[in-house]
C-alpha positions, 0 to 999 in steps of 0.5 A: 089718102094723098099723093106723095113723092117717093124716090122721085115717083108720085104715087096715090096713097089709098086704103084697102077696105081691110085697113092698110094704106098702099101706094099705087101708080095711077097710070096702072089703073084700067078702071075703077067701079062702085059696086058699092065698094070701090073696086080698082082694076089694074092693067094687069088684072090685079083688083084692089077693093078700097075704102075711098070712094069713086069720087075721092079717087077720081080727085086723087088721080086729078091731083096726081095728073096736075102734079105731073103737069106742074113738075113739067113746067117747074125749073127744078123738076125735069124729065131725065134725058141724055147728058146735056152735051148730047142734045145736038147743039140745041141753043134752048137747052140750058148748059149743064153748069147752069143747073144743079149737080143733081140735075146735069143729065136732064133737059127741061120740057118745052111748051108744045113738046110731046 
């Protein structure tokens, strides 16, 4: 059980009660219950019975959220946005030439933005 980055997406790796490991986007979790097995219900109604305890699941999701927030404040990890010359002359946005080639279509998050 861990959080991992896969093709730019951060996922939580969980273990089904039957054994196989799978990746789950925690944003899709509606609720989790200990019945006594941990049952994760997604927003679409799908249910997964997992080996991890409710406390372990909570810790994994907390770590996931921390990674998302940390990525928003890390210069090399940016949110995809329109091309740099489409930002209406925002002087705080770095020029496309100041960033690595693979980050030319992104703008940094600024503190206080939503």
